[in-house]
N, C-alpha and C positions, 0 to 999 in steps of 0.2 A: 244586367245593366239596368238602371233605373229609367223611369217612363217620365221621370221629373226633368225636364228640360233645364231648370235651374241647377242640377247635378251634374251637367254636362261638364267635361273638363275645357269646352269653350265657353269664356265667361259672356262672348257675344250670342250666344246660343240660347242663354236664360230668359225668361219670358219678362218682357218690359224692357229689355236692354234697347238703348238707342243705336238705330243701324244707319250708317251714312251709305247714300248711293248717288253716283253720277253717271249721267248718259249723255255720250259726247256725239258730235257729228261734224264734219267738214264738207265745203263745197268749194267747187272752182268754175268760173264761166271760161270755158276753155283751160287748156290743162297743157303749159301755163296759162296763166291768165288772173284776173281780181279773185280773189277767195275770200272765204269767210270760215268760221267757226263759231259752235254754238255747244253750251253746256247746261243741262238742267241737274242741279244738286237738290238732294233732299235727305234731311234726318227723319228718320221714320222711327215709330214705336208701334209693336203689335199690329202694322199693317197700316197704322194712321200715320199722315204727313203732320210732323210738328212745325217743321221749317221748309222753305224753298226758296233758293236763288236759283236765277238765269244769269249766265254770263254770255258774251259773244264779242267779237272781234274779227278784223279781216285786214288784210294786204291787198296793195296794187297789182303785186306780180308775183303770182306763188304757183304751188301745184296742190291739186287735191290731198295727195297724201301728207304734204306739208300741214294743211288745216287740219287734216284727221290727226297729226299731232301735236298742234295747237291746242287744240280742244282737250285732249287729254291732259297736257302740262299743265294748261289753266285750272281746269278741276283740282289737280292735286296742290298746285302752288297757292290755289284759294284758300285752302286749310290753315288755320291760325295755328294748328298745334298736329301733333304726332298724333294720327288716327286710324281706325281701320274704315276701310272703306270699299265697295263693290264698283268699280267703274265697268260700264257697258258700252261697248262700241260698235258700229256694224262696219268696221274697217278690219278684213283680216290681216291687213298691213301691220297695222299696230297691234293689235291680238297678238299675232305669230311674232313679229319683231320682239315685242317686249317679256314675251313668255317664253321664246327658245332663240332664236335668232341672236339677241344681243349679248349673251353669254359667250357664245363663238367669236362674235366681233370683237369684244374687249380682249379674249384671250389672245385673238389676232392681231392687237392693235388698231382696232377698229379698220379692220380690212375684211371683206368678205371669205367667203370659202375659196374662192379662184383669185385671190389676192386684190381684187379691187376694191377702191375706197368705197366705205360705206354713203350709199346716198343718204342725205339729211343728217349726216352726223352730229352736226350742231344741235338738232332737235333731240337727237335719240339720247345724247348726252344730257341735254336740259332734263329729258323725260327721266333718263335713269337716276338723275340726282333727285328730281322731285318724289319719284316712287320711292326712293331709299329712306325717305323721312316717315314714312306710312307701312303700315300692313294693307296691302293691295289686292284685291283679289279682282283677275281680270275676267271678263265675260264677253261674248260675241253675240249678236242677233242679227238677223238678217234684216238690214235697210229696208224701208218704203214697203214694210209688210204690215201695217197697223199698229205697230208698237206705240202708243200714245206719246210715252217720254222721249223715244227716239223720233217721232214726227216733229216733237216740239224742239229738238235738239237741231232738227234739220231745217225749221224756219229761222229759227236763230242763227244758224249759220249763214243764210242766205241773207238774213237782214245784216249779217257783218259784212257780206259781201257788198251789200248795196252802194254805200258810198265810192266805192272804188269801178263801178261799171261804167 
């Protein structure tokens, strides 16, 4: 195998390729209660940030899980064309849902393994549709553990919630 990353079968691994990253977070004051979501999006090349965009929003009455989902949805819906992107979340609910559980839910007519309706089905369907347009790698990191981009996404989520408190 060649040591040249440009010879890799994965074109995104080539030196100089632009990589898209999104770090997402949701927040809620009370659960349910007012909530917000935040996203830090970056286009990077060789570790250098080429462009950065921040997104946030909120709702008056929601749950933390809904805001976590909205952050990932917003990140993917913000992309103007089909893209390869890594979405990093601190929500095991989102990560497990989108990489594992959703396949069974769809097979079961949006019912869980014990035949109950999937919670937040509207947002799971929206996330599934948004992700289908892209090549998404999903990553999980521990929240509030000093990851700068995740901390910034948390700040944006809290700012998105502020008008509803």
